[in-house]
Backbone as CSV, one residue per row, in Angstrom:
resi,resn,N_x,N_y,N_z,CA_x,CA_y,CA_z,C_x,C_y,C_z
1,UNK,-7.548,-30.459,-0.177,-8.186,-29.510,0.472,-6.772,-28.540,0.598
2,UNK,-7.020,-27.468,-0.086,-5.848,-26.290,-0.104,-5.620,-25.882,1.235
3,UNK,-4.082,-25.490,1.337,-3.583,-25.490,2.717,-2.996,-23.773,3.110
4,UNK,-2.931,-23.334,3.972,-2.580,-22.037,4.034,-1.683,-22.065,5.390
5,UNK,-0.478,-21.218,5.289,0.287,-20.729,6.422,0.257,-19.485,6.630
6,UNK,-0.181,-19.326,7.974,-0.479,-17.687,8.341,0.575,-17.610,9.300
7,UNK,1.811,-16.406,8.509,2.822,-15.930,9.263,2.760,-14.276,9.601
8,UNK,1.939,-14.080,9.974,1.285,-12.860,10.421,1.822,-12.658,11.896
9,UNK,2.073,-12.024,12.315,3.145,-11.615,13.898,1.879,-11.476,14.745
10,UNK,1.911,-11.356,16.040,0.894,-11.179,16.897,-0.168,-12.274,17.142
11,UNK,-0.098,-13.070,17.583,-0.519,-13.912,16.899,-2.203,-14.658,17.877
12,UNK,-2.219,-13.698,19.133,-3.242,-13.120,19.558,-4.153,-12.081,19.124
13,UNK,-3.577,-11.530,18.026,-4.327,-9.697,17.818,-5.529,-10.448,16.960
14,UNK,-6.260,-9.402,16.776,-7.326,-9.464,15.846,-7.135,-9.523,14.551
15,UNK,-6.076,-8.867,14.164,-5.732,-9.319,12.418,-5.386,-10.612,12.337
16,UNK,-4.549,-11.109,13.274,-4.046,-12.883,12.814,-5.529,-13.437,12.964
17,UNK,-5.943,-13.420,14.366,-7.297,-14.190,14.062,-8.092,-13.992,13.169
18,UNK,-8.395,-12.743,12.349,-9.438,-12.735,11.176,-8.512,-13.283,10.186
19,UNK,-7.333,-13.488,9.861,-6.969,-14.142,9.087,-7.075,-15.654,9.029
20,UNK,-6.824,-16.178,10.312,-7.240,-17.522,10.594,-8.496,-17.753,10.467
21,UNK,-9.413,-17.172,10.616,-10.966,-17.410,10.538,-11.445,-17.354,8.612
22,UNK,-10.793,-16.302,8.194,-10.683,-15.866,6.908,-10.486,-17.220,6.091
23,UNK,-9.070,-17.366,6.424,-8.623,-18.610,5.427,-9.482,-20.178,5.526
24,UNK,-9.563,-20.188,6.512,-10.799,-21.210,6.777,-12.224,-21.301,6.306
25,UNK,-12.973,-19.796,5.944,-14.202,-19.630,5.611,-13.952,-19.693,4.020
26,UNK,-12.571,-19.531,3.259,-12.366,-19.616,2.378,-12.275,-20.834,1.577
27,UNK,-12.179,-21.938,2.641,-11.860,-23.361,2.229,-10.203,-23.897,2.343
28,UNK,-9.641,-23.152,2.704,-8.118,-23.420,3.358,-7.964,-24.126,4.461
29,UNK,-7.324,-25.379,4.657,-6.966,-25.913,5.742,-5.813,-25.034,6.748
30,UNK,-5.756,-24.617,7.390,-4.481,-23.908,8.001,-3.590,-24.740,8.894
31,UNK,-2.454,-24.620,8.301,-1.618,-25.340,9.178,-0.545,-24.786,9.837
32,UNK,0.445,-25.052,10.823,1.426,-24.631,11.236,2.976,-24.285,10.781
33,UNK,3.032,-25.575,9.759,3.993,-25.539,8.944,4.370,-25.888,7.517
34,UNK,4.597,-25.642,6.842,4.414,-26.340,5.332,5.748,-26.233,4.534
35,UNK,6.357,-27.556,4.711,7.761,-27.396,4.163,7.355,-27.810,2.614
36,UNK,6.509,-28.277,1.903,6.308,-28.705,0.619,4.955,-28.092,0.027
37,UNK,5.348,-26.707,-0.076,3.339,-26.104,-0.631,3.582,-26.470,-2.131
38,UNK,2.279,-26.776,-2.601,2.199,-27.002,-3.660,1.161,-26.081,-4.394
39,UNK,0.863,-25.972,-5.456,-0.176,-24.994,-6.512,-1.351,-25.170,-5.682
40,UNK,-1.866,-24.188,-5.159,-3.380,-24.010,-4.296,-3.293,-23.564,-3.048
41,UNK,-2.008,-23.973,-2.574,-1.778,-23.617,-1.071,-1.654,-22.196,-1.247
42,UNK,-1.379,-21.334,0.028,-1.115,-20.046,0.041,-0.420,-19.689,1.299
43,UNK,0.616,-18.777,1.416,1.241,-18.085,2.474,0.569,-16.757,2.752
44,UNK,0.468,-16.637,4.165,0.295,-15.091,4.220,1.242,-14.383,5.066
45,UNK,1.597,-13.206,5.028,2.661,-12.874,5.936,2.501,-10.795,5.203
46,UNK,3.055,-10.784,6.536,3.610,-9.289,6.538,4.469,-8.823,5.832
47,UNK,4.099,-7.817,5.008,5.800,-7.432,4.170,6.266,-8.489,3.279
48,UNK,7.454,-8.088,3.339,8.138,-9.497,2.948,9.531,-9.304,2.801
49,UNK,10.165,-9.095,3.943,11.625,-8.932,4.588,11.762,-9.479,6.012
50,UNK,13.315,-9.946,5.454,13.808,-10.985,6.590,13.331,-12.284,6.457
51,UNK,13.112,-13.205,7.101,12.886,-14.526,6.756,11.427,-15.058,6.006
52,UNK,10.406,-14.211,6.118,9.315,-14.353,5.277,9.611,-14.296,3.992
53,UNK,10.767,-13.296,3.356,10.921,-13.284,2.301,11.309,-14.830,1.581
54,UNK,12.153,-15.212,2.204,12.618,-16.527,2.022,11.400,-17.783,1.829
55,UNK,10.690,-17.872,2.904,9.567,-18.398,2.561,8.540,-18.125,1.178
56,UNK,8.598,-16.560,1.167,7.669,-16.570,0.010,8.286,-16.942,-1.359
57,UNK,9.569,-16.907,-1.693,10.148,-17.290,-2.830,10.228,-18.736,-2.958
58,UNK,9.671,-19.547,-1.559,9.870,-21.098,-1.886,8.429,-21.139,-2.138
59,UNK,7.792,-20.609,-1.528,5.963,-20.807,-1.823,5.812,-20.596,-3.350
60,UNK,6.553,-19.671,-3.903,6.245,-19.050,-5.177,6.883,-20.071,-6.511
61,UNK,8.371,-20.615,-5.835,8.910,-21.517,-7.010,8.012,-22.991,-6.804
62,UNK,7.186,-22.997,-5.909,6.383,-24.655,-5.679,5.077,-24.138,-6.230
63,UNK,4.634,-22.951,-7.240,3.738,-23.033,-7.795,2.206,-22.258,-6.780
64,UNK,2.783,-21.928,-5.473,1.756,-21.498,-4.439,1.797,-20.318,-4.208
65,UNK,0.293,-19.822,-3.334,0.179,-18.426,-3.640,1.175,-17.631,-2.325
66,UNK,1.316,-16.340,-2.775,1.471,-15.570,-1.380,0.735,-14.067,-1.403
67,UNK,0.142,-14.014,-0.297,-0.777,-13.136,-0.035,-0.108,-12.339,1.071
68,UNK,0.358,-10.878,0.465,0.943,-9.618,1.398,0.449,-8.905,2.006
69,UNK,0.349,-8.480,3.171,-0.518,-7.855,4.058,0.532,-6.434,4.340
70,UNK,-0.249,-5.674,4.528,0.657,-4.278,4.909,-0.356,-3.179,5.732
71,UNK,0.116,-1.883,6.130,-1.008,-1.040,6.421,-1.858,-0.512,5.230
72,UNK,-2.865,-0.109,5.558,-3.898,0.458,4.507,-3.001,1.825,4.247
73,UNK,-3.580,1.905,2.879,-2.786,3.390,2.037,-3.887,4.303,2.637
74,UNK,-4.955,4.290,2.893,-5.816,5.267,3.662,-6.006,5.248,4.765
75,UNK,-5.208,4.799,5.482,-5.278,4.356,7.148,-5.782,3.070,7.645
76,UNK,-4.905,2.736,8.469,-5.668,1.197,9.139,-7.059,1.588,9.702
77,UNK,-7.617,2.767,10.082,-8.841,3.035,10.975,-9.414,4.255,10.309
78,UNK,-9.350,3.990,8.837,-10.489,4.938,8.329,-11.657,4.673,7.847
79,UNK,-12.449,5.551,8.234,-13.803,5.340,8.227,-14.333,4.639,8.913
80,UNK,-13.524,4.378,10.683,-14.192,4.026,11.452,-14.130,2.573,11.753
81,UNK,-13.473,1.814,10.677,-13.030,0.461,10.902,-11.813,-0.131,10.550
82,UNK,-11.344,-1.245,11.064,-9.977,-1.403,10.739,-9.890,-2.312,9.141
83,UNK,-8.893,-1.486,8.527,-8.110,-2.064,7.117,-6.920,-2.377,7.362
84,UNK,-6.841,-3.494,6.237,-5.214,-3.885,5.659,-5.375,-3.416,4.293
85,UNK,-4.167,-3.222,3.654,-3.941,-3.647,2.196,-3.563,-4.992,2.193
86,UNK,-3.876,-5.539,1.015,-3.857,-6.987,0.689,-3.591,-7.266,-0.632
87,UNK,-2.459,-7.748,-1.281,-1.821,-7.878,-2.550,-1.204,-9.354,-2.492
88,UNK,-0.917,-9.759,-3.764,-0.524,-11.133,-4.378,0.742,-10.569,-4.765
89,UNK,1.510,-11.423,-4.369,3.438,-11.376,-4.482,4.247,-10.627,-3.584
90,UNK,3.556,-9.577,-3.831,4.176,-8.505,-2.898,3.204,-7.020,-2.062
91,UNK,4.125,-6.164,-1.838,3.440,-5.014,-1.307,2.038,-4.155,-2.325
92,UNK,1.225,-4.226,-1.832,0.300,-3.641,-3.060,0.841,-2.161,-3.388
93,UNK,1.667,-1.747,-2.410,1.839,-0.001,-2.432,2.963,0.060,-3.577
94,UNK,3.820,-1.100,-3.855,4.739,-1.210,-4.540,5.115,-2.195,-5.681
95,UNK,3.629,-2.624,-6.297,4.032,-3.909,-7.134,3.338,-5.073,-7.031
96,UNK,2.927,-5.265,-5.683,1.911,-6.430,-5.534,0.477,-6.424,-6.637
97,UNK,-0.005,-7.777,-6.943,-0.766,-8.055,-7.620,-2.139,-7.860,-6.771
98,UNK,-2.786,-6.690,-7.844,-4.316,-6.430,-7.367,-5.031,-6.755,-8.272
99,UNK,-6.013,-7.436,-7.930,-7.167,-8.042,-8.811,-8.168,-7.081,-9.133
100,UNK,-8.379,-6.361,-10.097,-9.358,-5.092,-10.436,-10.526,-5.446,-10.615
101,UNK,-11.624,-5.107,-9.773,-12.955,-5.967,-9.964,-13.688,-4.776,-10.435
102,UNK,-12.918,-3.485,-10.979,-14.283,-2.581,-11.922,-14.456,-1.529,-10.557
103,UNK,-14.853,-0.687,-10.961,-15.096,0.743,-10.398,-16.234,0.831,-8.998
104,UNK,-17.268,-0.434,-8.889,-18.173,-0.493,-7.947,-17.417,-0.187,-6.696
105,UNK,-16.478,-0.997,-6.526,-16.097,-1.160,-4.823,-15.914,0.510,-4.404
106,UNK,-15.191,1.383,-5.349,-14.631,2.214,-4.879,-15.859,3.150,-4.827
107,UNK,-16.724,3.428,-5.778,-17.631,4.197,-6.024,-18.872,3.940,-4.859
108,UNK,-18.783,2.665,-4.428,-19.961,2.465,-3.445,-19.799,2.987,-2.026
109,UNK,-18.551,3.693,-1.937,-17.825,4.194,-0.712,-18.246,5.270,-0.363
110,UNK,-18.520,6.220,-2.020,-18.969,7.630,-1.784,-18.153,8.265,-1.368
111,UNK,-16.378,8.249,-1.855,-15.612,9.321,-0.994,-15.406,10.036,-2.089
112,UNK,-15.441,11.590,-1.123,-15.309,12.802,-2.523,-13.751,13.349,-2.408
113,UNK,-13.194,13.226,-3.750,-11.758,13.122,-3.911,-11.640,14.939,-4.315
114,UNK,-10.986,15.861,-3.459,-10.784,17.155,-3.467,-10.379,17.363,-5.095
115,UNK,-11.138,18.701,-5.629,-10.087,19.107,-6.908,-8.585,19.273,-6.456
116,UNK,-8.104,19.298,-7.610,-6.649,19.114,-7.899,-6.198,20.694,-7.419
117,UNK,-5.418,21.130,-6.530,-4.725,22.591,-6.123,-4.128,22.969,-7.258
118,UNK,-4.009,24.237,-7.882,-3.260,25.070,-8.748,-2.243,26.216,-8.131
119,UNK,-2.607,26.185,-6.762,-1.742,27.202,-5.959,-1.005,26.286,-4.742
120,UNK,-0.454,27.166,-3.853,0.313,26.675,-2.710,1.913,27.424,-2.431
121,UNK,2.309,27.215,-1.628,3.547,27.662,-1.817,4.898,26.818,-1.221
122,UNK,4.433,25.543,-1.138,5.234,24.429,-0.705,5.177,23.464,-1.691
123,UNK,6.648,22.308,-1.916,6.939,21.276,-2.152,7.233,20.923,-0.827
124,UNK,6.854,19.467,-0.428,6.749,18.752,0.195,7.369,17.398,-0.123
125,UNK,8.639,16.819,0.595,9.208,15.416,0.219,8.955,14.617,1.418
126,UNK,8.238,13.740,1.329,7.659,12.916,2.022,8.877,11.829,2.506
127,UNK,9.421,12.089,3.673,11.016,11.467,4.035,10.043,9.769,4.518
128,UNK,11.315,8.916,3.917,10.952,7.332,4.318,11.539,6.528,5.213
129,UNK,10.876,5.537,5.686,12.024,5.055,7.066,12.987,3.714,6.295
130,UNK,13.032,4.007,4.900,13.825,3.018,4.280,13.953,1.609,4.774
131,UNK,12.840,1.007,5.290,12.431,-0.483,5.743,11.906,-1.145,4.872
132,UNK,12.092,-2.752,4.925,11.255,-3.492,3.992,11.845,-4.707,3.107
133,UNK,11.495,-5.009,2.474,11.861,-5.625,1.297,12.971,-5.008,0.148
134,UNK,14.165,-5.268,-0.430,14.830,-4.461,-1.416,14.062,-3.816,-2.214
135,UNK,12.845,-4.442,-2.831,12.462,-4.210,-4.016,11.555,-2.638,-3.721
136,UNK,11.223,-2.985,-2.424,10.411,-1.521,-1.524,11.084,-0.425,-1.056
137,UNK,12.209,-0.876,-0.251,12.399,0.008,0.647,13.247,1.634,-0.198
138,UNK,13.067,2.414,0.030,13.927,3.650,-0.636,15.453,3.748,-0.005
139,UNK,16.325,4.347,-0.847,17.633,4.326,-0.296,17.784,5.033,0.638
140,UNK,19.125,4.875,1.032,19.525,5.571,2.428,19.332,7.404,2.015
141,UNK,18.917,8.014,2.822,18.618,9.592,3.078,18.316,9.940,1.522
142,UNK,17.273,9.133,1.263,16.247,9.351,-0.145,16.021,10.984,-0.293
143,UNK,15.207,11.263,0.894,14.503,12.502,1.128,15.517,13.474,0.480
144,UNK,16.849,13.157,1.323,17.643,14.941,1.895,18.267,14.559,0.094
145,UNK,18.488,13.443,-0.368,19.073,13.453,-1.506,18.073,13.909,-2.644
146,UNK,17.148,13.730,-2.665,15.710,14.862,-3.541,16.153,16.151,-3.421
147,UNK,16.268,16.749,-2.141,16.091,18.143,-2.145,17.303,18.457,-2.654
148,UNK,18.220,18.080,-2.270,19.613,18.460,-2.886,19.583,18.482,-4.749
149,UNK,18.904,17.431,-5.078,18.811,17.351,-6.566,17.901,18.693,-7.148
150,UNK,16.883,18.935,-6.279,16.015,19.938,-6.903,15.713,21.417,-6.297
151,UNK,17.012,21.240,-5.258,17.281,22.625,-4.607,15.946,23.277,-4.155
152,UNK,15.001,22.626,-3.681,14.015,23.172,-3.062,13.342,22.031,-1.991
153,UNK,12.034,22.338,-1.699,11.451,21.397,-0.919,11.874,21.390,0.607
154,UNK,10.527,21.362,1.246,10.548,20.863,2.850,10.336,19.460,3.131
155,UNK,11.135,18.734,4.043,10.971,17.067,4.275,10.376,17.270,5.385
156,UNK,9.021,16.114,5.149,7.917,15.910,6.241,8.436,14.688,6.905
157,UNK,8.902,14.757,7.995,9.503,13.516,8.910,8.467,12.264,8.842
158,UNK,8.856,11.179,9.218,7.927,9.955,8.284,7.225,9.872,9.914
159,UNK,6.167,9.521,9.891,5.571,9.792,11.592,6.029,8.288,12.308
160,UNK,6.384,7.402,11.751,6.985,6.339,12.142,8.381,6.434,13.047
161,UNK,9.055,7.481,12.489,10.226,7.693,13.397,10.100,8.947,14.397
162,UNK,9.372,10.312,13.679,9.152,11.077,14.746,7.748,11.643,14.686
163,UNK,7.478,12.573,15.815,6.088,12.732,16.078,6.069,13.882,14.727
164,UNK,4.662,13.666,14.051,4.578,14.443,13.118,3.481,15.612,13.195
165,UNK,3.088,16.566,12.531,1.958,16.967,12.422,1.054,16.055,11.711
166,UNK,-0.277,16.462,12.205,-1.163,15.629,10.880,-1.581,16.049,9.505
167,UNK,-1.190,14.858,8.896,-0.939,15.341,7.332,-1.788,16.563,6.968
168,UNK,-3.178,16.465,7.039,-3.746,17.464,6.487,-3.284,18.598,6.778
169,UNK,-3.059,18.844,8.099,-2.761,20.474,8.250,-1.252,20.587,7.936
170,UNK,-0.466,19.678,7.790,0.876,19.873,7.477,0.832,19.954,5.820
171,UNK,0.238,19.698,5.165,-0.007,20.149,3.884,-0.864,21.099,3.034
172,UNK,-1.274,21.896,3.990,-2.198,22.942,3.755,-1.910,24.141,2.991
173,UNK,-0.573,24.249,2.909,0.186,25.351,2.286,0.978,24.514,0.962
174,UNK,0.830,22.931,0.775,1.503,22.465,-0.306,1.110,22.512,-1.915
175,UNK,1.961,22.809,-2.730,1.439,22.662,-4.326,1.565,21.592,-4.519
176,UNK,2.430,20.641,-4.027,2.918,19.241,-4.626,3.690,18.655,-3.235
177,UNK,3.653,16.993,-3.717,4.369,16.615,-3.068,5.296,15.626,-3.454
178,UNK,6.520,14.762,-2.785,7.369,14.055,-3.737,7.386,12.867,-2.764
179,UNK,6.874,11.443,-3.522,7.048,10.363,-2.442,7.864,9.717,-3.220
180,UNK,8.732,8.795,-2.378,9.073,7.064,-2.940,8.181,6.487,-3.101
181,UNK,7.454,6.130,-1.942,6.118,5.428,-2.378,5.560,5.139,-0.961
182,UNK,4.536,5.671,-0.876,4.192,6.250,0.583,2.099,6.319,0.925
183,UNK,1.856,5.652,1.948,0.174,6.202,1.721,-0.112,7.466,2.353
184,UNK,1.292,8.615,2.326,0.817,9.948,2.821,0.524,10.282,1.446
185,UNK,1.593,10.096,0.325,1.200,10.366,-1.289,-0.279,10.050,-1.581
186,UNK,-0.904,8.705,-1.268,-2.018,8.227,-1.580,-3.263,9.615,-0.845
187,UNK,-2.940,9.859,0.448,-3.843,10.462,1.156,-3.845,11.781,0.609
188,UNK,-2.574,12.261,-0.158,-2.387,13.677,-0.588,-3.185,13.550,-1.734
189,UNK,-2.983,12.488,-2.465,-4.138,12.548,-3.913,-5.199,12.904,-3.281
190,UNK,-5.533,12.363,-2.752,-7.414,12.552,-2.312,-7.524,13.753,-1.391
191,UNK,-6.934,14.398,-1.246,-6.975,15.985,-0.725,-6.614,17.115,-2.233
192,UNK,-6.152,16.588,-2.825,-6.171,17.277,-4.029,-4.729,18.088,-4.192
193,UNK,-3.705,17.283,-3.805,-2.540,17.474,-3.824,-1.589,16.887,-4.943
194,UNK,-0.846,17.350,-5.880,-0.053,16.779,-6.915,0.942,15.994,-6.445
195,UNK,1.123,14.810,-6.919,2.040,14.139,-6.315,3.166,13.465,-7.352
196,UNK,4.499,13.652,-7.296,5.533,13.297,-8.077,5.968,11.838,-6.898
197,UNK,6.082,10.990,-7.992,6.737,9.873,-7.048,7.751,8.943,-7.735
198,UNK,8.850,8.581,-6.723,10.355,7.877,-7.308,10.248,6.583,-7.640
199,UNK,9.228,5.821,-6.788,9.360,3.855,-7.166,8.669,3.897,-8.388
200,UNK,9.280,2.997,-9.355,8.628,2.647,-10.303,7.395,2.282,-10.110
201,UNK,7.070,1.146,-9.032,5.984,0.481,-9.154,4.792,1.186,-8.034
202,UNK,4.671,2.559,-7.752,4.152,3.386,-6.975,2.530,2.663,-7.495
203,UNK,2.030,2.535,-6.526,0.478,2.128,-6.779,-0.423,3.136,-7.218
204,UNK,0.015,4.221,-7.254,-0.621,5.793,-7.727,0.159,6.029,-8.775
205,UNK,0.706,5.326,-9.677,1.733,5.931,-10.504,1.082,6.830,-11.809
206,UNK,-0.078,6.127,-11.856,-0.890,6.692,-13.124,-1.014,8.078,-12.956
207,UNK,-1.876,8.293,-11.310,-2.308,9.588,-11.127,-1.140,10.363,-10.557
208,UNK,0.132,9.834,-10.683,0.943,11.193,-10.245,2.088,11.174,-11.374
209,UNK,3.047,11.890,-10.991,4.430,12.132,-11.931,5.791,11.683,-11.585
210,UNK,6.167,10.979,-12.531,7.327,10.354,-12.090,8.450,11.483,-11.976
211,UNK,9.367,11.107,-10.803,10.168,12.011,-10.207,10.986,12.227,-11.413
212,UNK,11.286,11.903,-12.499,12.054,11.464,-13.405,12.124,12.928,-14.279
213,UNK,10.759,12.904,-14.245,10.399,14.141,-15.126,10.534,15.689,-14.757
214,UNK,11.074,15.800,-13.601,11.070,17.184,-13.174,11.790,17.824,-13.943
215,UNK,11.511,19.043,-14.144,10.368,19.898,-13.230,9.272,20.614,-14.214
216,UNK,8.740,19.350,-14.551,7.678,19.790,-15.866,6.342,19.795,-14.793
217,UNK,5.012,19.882,-15.393,3.883,20.291,-14.554,3.467,18.806,-13.918
218,UNK,3.212,18.904,-12.990,2.542,17.795,-12.496,1.606,17.156,-12.878
219,UNK,1.112,15.769,-12.588,0.127,15.487,-13.490,-1.474,15.638,-12.229
220,UNK,-2.185,16.391,-13.097,-3.344,16.743,-12.392,-4.879,16.182,-13.251
221,UNK,-4.677,15.020,-13.604,-5.922,14.602,-14.346,-7.063,13.963,-13.198
222,UNK,-8.148,14.592,-13.051,-9.392,14.204,-12.292,-9.360,12.597,-12.956
223,UNK,-9.389,12.182,-14.047,-9.887,10.809,-14.635,-8.945,9.880,-14.287
224,UNK,-7.725,10.121,-14.587,-6.673,9.093,-13.888,-6.429,8.879,-12.591
225,UNK,-6.964,10.191,-11.674,-6.586,9.900,-10.321,-8.211,8.993,-9.761
226,UNK,-9.234,9.238,-10.379,-10.312,8.236,-10.164,-9.956,7.142,-10.517
227,UNK,-9.369,6.710,-11.854,-9.232,5.609,-12.103,-8.112,4.540,-10.950
228,UNK,-7.338,5.344,-10.766,-6.244,4.920,-9.859,-7.178,4.204,-8.408
229,UNK,-7.645,5.101,-7.758,-8.585,5.116,-6.573,-9.316,3.562,-6.744
230,UNK,-10.162,3.829,-8.333,-10.862,2.580,-7.936,-10.541,1.309,-8.364
231,UNK,-9.022,1.598,-8.853,-8.303,-0.093,-8.470,-7.812,-0.105,-7.286
232,UNK,-7.425,0.701,-6.479,-6.746,1.040,-5.478,-7.804,-0.021,-4.497
233,UNK,-9.083,0.507,-4.496,-9.676,-0.075,-3.419,-10.405,-1.803,-3.412
234,UNK,-9.532,-2.218,-4.472,-9.381,-3.632,-4.826,-8.112,-4.240,-3.958
235,UNK,-7.327,-3.564,-3.083,-6.276,-3.887,-2.676,-6.554,-3.424,-0.699
236,UNK,-7.676,-3.026,-0.482,-7.768,-2.137,0.587,-9.037,-3.432,0.875
237,UNK,-8.871,-4.029,2.233,-9.990,-4.679,2.519,-9.949,-4.521,4.167
238,UNK,-11.481,-4.757,4.794,-11.878,-4.109,6.125,-11.530,-5.551,6.781
239,UNK,-11.358,-5.618,8.029,-10.924,-6.761,9.015,-12.445,-7.903,8.881
240,UNK,-13.960,-7.717,8.791,-14.717,-8.147,8.911,-14.903,-9.100,7.508
241,UNK,-14.289,-8.153,5.779,-14.250,-8.442,4.882,-13.388,-9.993,4.934
242,UNK,-12.178,-9.813,5.283,-11.137,-10.759,5.643,-11.504,-11.599,6.599
243,UNK,-12.326,-11.667,7.706,-13.097,-12.386,8.634,-13.629,-13.589,7.673
244,UNK,-14.501,-12.803,7.089,-15.629,-13.718,6.460,-15.202,-14.491,5.277
245,UNK,-13.657,-14.051,4.973,-13.238,-15.192,3.595,-13.439,-14.156,2.133
246,UNK,-14.124,-13.151,2.344,-14.270,-12.585,1.189,-12.954,-11.844,0.471
247,UNK,-12.086,-11.333,1.098,-10.874,-10.818,0.568,-10.429,-12.051,-0.289
248,UNK,-9.966,-12.996,0.934,-9.186,-14.358,0.612,-9.477,-14.859,-0.760
249,UNK,-11.040,-15.110,-0.628,-11.807,-15.857,-1.769,-11.286,-14.892,-3.196
250,UNK,-11.219,-13.649,-3.553,-11.045,-12.743,-4.358,-9.609,-12.985,-4.762
251,UNK,-9.021,-12.908,-3.948,-7.231,-12.865,-4.230,-6.740,-14.142,-4.822
252,UNK,-7.562,-15.019,-4.210,-6.851,-16.600,-4.292,-7.763,-17.556,-4.976
């Protein structure tokens, strides 16, 4: 039987318990430690920083899978349910492997993507916390360095560090946003705000514009945006889908 090591925090929380149940439902034997992982085994972890990154490399070197969990890009409580992002090897937002199953998942949700804006007065730079794995975290003072480089823009404080105005209200006059890689930028795209991205593996890179191209016109392709959200849907899983084993079976 394949074995699973659940390294998520808060061992008595709903998220942890959902993964415990889901791993069992997907056919794994859940163990408390796994010194010698083998192909077919899996480690479930939040992000990939600190000691869990060492575990991730240990599992991958031995041919086992690494399932990386993070906050959901459209919000953990999107549509009145509780969501996570889920991808193989790394964080879904920045380079994790998403197993794309086609357009039907996103299309079944009936989400309205607002038309891209062609007006607006502000360029908004989305500040980052600079935490996480070295492949994911933004450089120190990233937002400030971007503003200095492009000689314009208002920096929006990261809501995890300072009290922030709700995103939709804060972007009501935005003509574009600039991100390293963030859920706020994903939500901005859904609102029709064009996005510039600096992380090369940003999950919505195909629907945004690389900051290295500044100051050309931003990406306003409705077709590319829809394709990107259809792919992103396969990285977004509700807790009941995880608990049933559906999400874990899909990815492993």
